[in-house]
C-alpha positions in Angstrom: 12.3 -3.7 5.2 10.9 -6.5 3.0 13.3 -5.4 0.2 16.2 -5.3 2.6 15.4 -8.7 4.0 15.3 -10.1 0.5 18.7 -8.7 -0.3 20.1 -10.2 2.9 18.5 -13.5 2.1 20.0 -13.6 -1.4 23.4 -12.2 -0.5 24.0 -13.6 3.0 21.9 -16.6 3.8 22.4 -18.1 0.3 26.1 -17.2 0.4 26.6 -19.1 3.7 25.9 -22.4 1.9 28.3 -21.5 -0.9 30.9 -20.6 1.7 30.4 -24.0 3.4 30.6 -25.9 0.1 33.8 -24.1 -0.9 35.3 -24.6 2.6 34.6 -28.4 2.4 36.3 -28.6 -1.0 39.4 -26.7 0.3 39.6 -28.9 3.4 39.3 -32.0 1.2 42.0 -30.8 -1.1 44.3 -30.0 1.8 43.9 -33.5 3.2 44.8 -35.1 -0.1 47.8 -32.8 -0.5 49.1 -33.7 2.9 49.3 -37.2 1.6 51.0 -36.1 -1.7 53.6 -33.3 -0.9 54.1 -30.7 1.8 55.2 -28.0 -0.7 51.8 -28.3 -2.5 50.1 -28.0 1.0 52.0 -24.8 1.8 51.1 -23.4 -1.6 47.4 -24.2 -1.2 47.4 -22.6 2.3 49.0 -19.4 0.9 46.4 -19.4 -2.0 43.5 -19.8 0.5 44.9 -16.9 2.6 45.0 -14.6 -0.5 41.5 -15.8 -1.5 40.1 -14.7 1.8 41.7 -11.2 1.4 40.3 -10.7 -2.2 36.8 -9.7 -1.2 38.3 -6.7 0.7 39.0 -5.1 -2.7 35.3 -4.8 -3.5 33.8 -4.8 0.0 33.2 -1.1 0.5 31.8 -0.3 -2.9 29.5 -3.4 -2.7 28.3 -2.2 0.8 27.5 1.2 -0.6 25.7 -0.3 -3.6 23.5 -2.4 -1.4 22.8 0.6 0.9 22.0 2.7 -2.2 19.4 0.1 -3.2 17.8 0.2 0.2 17.7 4.0 0.3 16.5 4.3 -3.2 13.7 1.8 -2.6 12.6 3.8 0.5 12.6 7.0 -1.5 10.6 5.3 -4.3 7.9 4.0 -1.9 7.7 7.4 -0.1 7.3 9.1 -3.5 4.4 6.8 -4.5 2.8 7.2 -1.0 3.1 11.0 -1.0 1.8 11.5 -4.6 -0.9 8.8 -4.8 -2.6 10.3 -1.7 -3.5 13.3 -4.0 -4.5 11.2 -7.0 -7.9 12.8 -7.1 -6.5 16.3 -7.2 -4.0 15.4 -9.9 -6.8 13.9 -11.9 -9.0 16.9 -11.4 -6.4 19.4 -12.6 -5.1 17.0 -15.3 -1.7 17.1 -13.7 -1.0 13.4 -14.1 2.1 14.1 -16.1 3.8 15.3 -12.9 3.0 12.1 -11.1 4.5 10.1 -13.9 7.6 12.3 -14.0 8.4 12.1 -10.3 7.6 8.4 -10.1 9.8 7.8 -13.1 12.7 9.7 -11.6 12.4 7.8 -8.3 12.2 4.4 -10.1 15.1 5.4 -12.3 17.3 6.0 -9.3 16.2 2.6 -7.9 17.0 1.0 -11.2 20.5 2.7 -11.3 21.2 1.4 -7.8 20.4 -2.1 -8.9 22.6 -1.8 -11.9 25.4 -0.5 -9.7 25.1 -3.4 -7.3 25.1 -5.9 -10.3 28.2 -4.2 -11.6 30.2 -4.6 -8.4 28.9 -8.2 -8.0 30.1 -9.1 -11.5 33.4 -7.3 -10.8 33.9 -9.4 -7.7 33.1 -12.5 -9.8 35.6 -11.5 -12.4 38.4 -10.8 -9.8 37.8 -14.2 -8.1 37.5 -15.9 -11.5 40.9 -14.6 -12.7 42.5 -15.3 -9.3 41.2 -18.9 -9.2 42.5 -19.5 -12.8 45.9 -18.1 -11.9 46.1 -20.1 -8.7 45.0 -23.3 -10.4 47.8 -22.8 -13.0 50.3 -22.2 -10.3 49.4 -25.5 -8.6 49.6 -27.4 -11.9 53.0 -25.9 -12.8 54.3 -26.5 -9.3 53.2 -30.1 -9.6 55.1 -30.4 -12.8 58.3 -29.1 -11.2 57.9 -31.5 -8.3 57.5 -34.4 -10.8 60.6 -33.3 -12.7 62.6 -33.2 -9.5 61.4 -36.6 -8.4 59.4 -35.3 -5.5 56.1 -36.3 -6.8 54.9 -39.3 -8.9 53.9 -38.5 -12.5 50.6 -40.3 -11.9 49.8 -37.6 -9.3 49.6 -35.1 -12.1 46.2 -36.5 -13.1 45.0 -36.1 -9.5 46.5 -32.6 -9.3 44.6 -31.8 -12.6 41.3 -32.7 -10.8 42.5 -30.7 -7.8 43.0 -27.7 -10.0 39.3 -27.9 -11.2 38.0 -28.3 -7.7 40.3 -25.6 -6.3 39.1 -23.1 -8.9 35.5 -23.9 -7.9 36.2 -23.6 -4.2 38.1 -20.3 -4.6 35.2 -18.9 -6.6 32.6 -20.1 -4.1 34.5 -18.8 -1.0 35.5 -15.4 -2.5 32.1 -14.6 -4.0 30.3 -15.8 -0.8 32.5 -13.7 1.5 32.2 -10.7 -0.8 28.4 -10.9 -0.9 28.2 -11.4 2.9 30.4 -8.4 3.6 28.5 -6.4 1.1 25.3 -6.6 3.2 27.0 -6.4 6.6 25.9 -2.8 7.2 22.4 -3.6 5.9 22.1 -6.5 8.5 23.1 -4.0 11.3 20.4 -1.6 10.0 17.7 -4.4 10.0 18.7 -5.5 13.5 18.2 -1.9 14.7 14.8 -1.6 12.9 13.5 -4.9 14.4 14.9 -4.4 17.9 12.3 -4.7 20.7 11.3 -1.4 22.2 11.3 -1.5 26.0 8.1 -0.2 27.5 9.1 2.0 30.4 5.6 3.4 31.1 3.6 2.1 34.0 0.6 0.6 32.3 -0.5 -1.0 29.0 -2.5 0.3 26.1 -5.4 2.1 27.7 -7.6 5.1 27.0 -5.9 8.3 28.3 -7.8 10.5 30.8 -5.5 13.4 30.2 -3.3 14.6 27.3 -0.5 17.0 28.1 2.1 18.7 25.9 5.4 19.8 27.4 7.9 22.1 25.5 6.4 20.8 22.2 8.0 22.0 19.0 8.5 21.0 15.4 11.3 22.0 13.0 10.6 21.7 9.3 13.3 21.1 6.6 12.6 24.5 5.0 13.7 26.3 8.2 10.2 27.1 9.5 9.2 25.9 13.0 6.2 25.5 15.3 6.2 26.0 19.0 3.3 25.1 21.2 2.4 26.3 24.7 2.1 23.7 27.4 -1.4 22.3 27.1 -3.6 20.0 29.1 -6.8 18.3 27.7 -8.8 16.6 30.5 -11.2 13.7 30.2 -14.7 14.7 29.0 -13.7 18.3 28.1 -15.2 19.9 25.0 -12.5 22.2 23.6 -12.6 24.6 20.6 -9.2 24.9 19.1 -8.6 28.1 17.1 -5.7 30.1 16.0 -3.8 31.9 13.2 -3.4 30.2 9.9 -0.2 28.2 10.0 -0.2 28.1 13.8 -0.1 24.3 13.7 -3.7 23.3 14.7 -3.9 20.3 12.3 -0.3 19.5 13.0 -1.0 19.3 16.7 -3.5 16.5 16.0 -1.0 14.6 14.0 1.6 15.0 16.8 -0.9 13.6 19.3 -1.6 10.6 17.1 2.1 9.9 16.6 1.9 10.5 12.8 4.6 13.1 13.2 7.5 13.0 15.7 8.2 16.3 17.5 11.6 17.9 17.1 11.6 18.8 20.8 9.4 18.3 23.8 6.9 15.5 24.3 3.2 14.6 24.5 2.3 12.8 27.7 -0.7 10.5 28.1 -2.0 9.9 31.7 -4.7 7.7 33.2 -7.2 9.0 35.8 -4.6 8.5 38.6 -2.0 10.6 36.9 0.2 7.7 35.8 1.9 8.0 32.4 0.5 5.4 30.0 0.8 4.1 26.4 -2.4 5.2 24.7 -4.7 3.0 22.8 -4.9 5.0 19.6 -7.9 3.0 18.4 -9.9 4.8 21.1 -9.0 8.2 19.5 -11.2 9.2 16.6 -9.5 11.5 14.1 -11.3 13.4 11.4 -9.1 15.4 9.0 -10.1 18.4 6.9 -10.7 16.1 3.9 -12.9 13.3 5.3 -11.9 9.8 4.2 -14.7 7.7 2.7 -14.5 4.5 0.7 -16.2 3.3 -2.5 -18.7 1.3 -0.5 -22.2 1.9 0.9 -22.9 4.7 3.3 -23.8 2.1 5.9 -20.4 0.4 5.5 -18.7 3.8 5.6 -20.4 4.6 8.9 -19.8 1.2 10.6 -16.4 0.7 8.9 -17.6 -2.8 7.7 -18.5 -3.9 11.2 -22.0 -5.5 11.0 -22.3 -5.6 14.8 -22.7 -1.8 14.8 -25.6 -1.7 12.3 -28.1 -1.2 15.1 -26.4 2.1 16.2 -26.5 3.7 12.7 -30.1 5.0 12.8 -29.6 7.1 15.9 -26.2 8.3 14.7 -27.4 9.6 11.3 -30.2 11.5 13.1 -27.8 13.2 15.5 -25.5 14.4 12.7 -28.4 15.5 10.4 -27.6 12.9 7.8 -31.2 11.4 7.8 -32.6 14.2 5.6 -29.8 13.6 3.1 -30.4 9.9 3.0 -34.0 10.5 1.9 -32.7 12.0 -1.3 -31.2 8.6 -2.2 -33.5 5.7 -3.4 -31.2 3.2 -1.7 -30.8 5.2 1.5 -28.0 3.8 3.7 -27.3 1.2 1.0 -26.3 4.0 -1.5 -22.9 3.2 -2.8 -20.4 6.1 -2.8 -18.7 6.7 -6.1 -15.4 8.5 -5.6 -15.0 9.1 -9.4 -18.4 10.7 -10.0 -18.6 12.3 -6.5 -22.2 11.4 -6.0 -22.2 12.9 -2.5 -21.5 16.4 -1.4 -18.7 17.7 0.8 -21.2 18.3 3.6 -22.7 14.8 3.3 -19.2 13.3 3.4 -18.5 15.2 6.7 -21.8 14.0 8.2 -20.9 10.4 7.3 -17.6 10.7 9.1 -19.2 12.3 12.1 -21.8 9.5 12.2 -18.8 7.1 12.1 -17.5 8.8 15.3 -20.8 8.4 17.0 -21.3 4.8 16.1 -17.8 3.7 17.2 -18.2 5.5 20.5 -14.6 7.0 20.5 -13.5 8.1 23.9 -11.5 11.0 22.4 -12.5 12.7 19.2 -10.2 15.1 17.3 -12.2 17.0 14.6 -10.4 19.2 12.0 -12.9 21.6 10.4 -15.5 18.8 10.6 -18.5 21.0 9.6 -16.9 23.5 7.2 -19.1 22.2 4.3 -22.3 22.2 6.4 -24.7 25.2 6.8 -24.8 27.0 10.2 -28.2 25.7 11.2 -27.2 22.1 10.6 -23.8 22.7 12.3 -25.6 24.0 15.4 -27.8 20.9 15.6 -24.8 18.6 15.0 -22.7 20.4 17.7 -25.6 20.2 20.2 -25.8 16.4 19.7 -22.1 15.8 19.4 -21.2 17.7 22.6 -23.7 15.8 24.7 -21.5 12.7 24.6 -19.1 11.8 27.4 -16.2 11.8 25.0 -13.3 14.2 25.1 -13.7 16.4 22.0 -11.2 18.9 20.5 -12.7 20.7 17.5 -10.8 22.9 15.1 -12.8 25.7 13.6 -12.1 29.3 12.5 -15.6 30.6 11.5 -17.8 29.8 14.5 -20.0 32.5 15.8 -20.4 33.4 19.5 -23.3 31.1 20.0 -21.4 28.1 18.6 -18.3 29.0 20.7 -20.5 29.0 23.8 -21.3 25.3 23.4 -17.7 24.4 24.3 -16.2 24.3 27.8 -13.2 26.4 26.8 -11.2 27.6 23.8 -7.5 27.2 23.1 -6.1 29.8 20.7 -2.8 29.1 19.0 -0.6 32.0 17.8 1.9 31.7 15.0 5.2 33.1 16.3 
């Protein structure tokens, strides 16, 4: 959007001033020509009419070129976003060459799009430049004919010579400005659509949902595969174990609930305690993916997420998720800084840190995706006991829980891959 706005600023807002300047020049010339000779006036009017038509010759290609820049820029940003997320994996397997090749390809397409836009802009400049030179010569020759026939004073040729210079300048200004403005016309429409206010049709503001429902939910992938979900209902305070076949869409369901992915069909409905449909406050939903996200900061900061007001809650939280024994191994304890390059904490410790984060932030709804897969069964049992005591609504994805662990949950939802 920033890139598109910059193109509009350069090719539309800036062009408006050039258009105004050229228009003032043309109007001034017309006023003087009314005083000199009506034939010159008619000729100027004809030339101005042709000038206004000239940008049509290059309008469509220039629009496509500007749109291509916008699309290529989006692809380039998406490529960087998608690949840099897995930078650690690329580094681990020495596959950095692939990152460079895909980013180079995306940047090359963006570069080509800019070259194409420049080409059409220069072509427009060339067309208007040639046209203005021809029109200026016509005015000068016509003035000479009028002088010869006694319809114009010879001294007026000096004035007409100046008119020719200003007319060329005005024609260039108007033609180029109109061409540039028309070239970004479609882009402006696209930006207007992107920035349009979305009407809130639901009955209340951003609040914590009491109930989450799915209705006819399904997702279609570009490779032809699809996911279909049964109609589900997750009630406030429930502790649900989510299991299912591999590829049944357990993790994807979380992303759908959070709005990270838009469903191809059906909907996810959030309701308050009175059954009214609401817009959820997603900050109240704690989400913990399979690969927990930690930052190159202290363990304390990773638990509190840099909110010093929550420091007093950390002690209890680390006890409840069995992180306290791990902290004893570090001389700095909670102040131990996580090194993402040297991986100075284990996968299990990383999961415990993220679980402690959920406890400290007191999320009303917690979605956990294989949150204890790197933790031994005894510690997992302790963590589940403490975690499931909370008032929060918890949905926990797991596939290797024993009967005792499953018994800690209120119910189990099992997804089947169709």
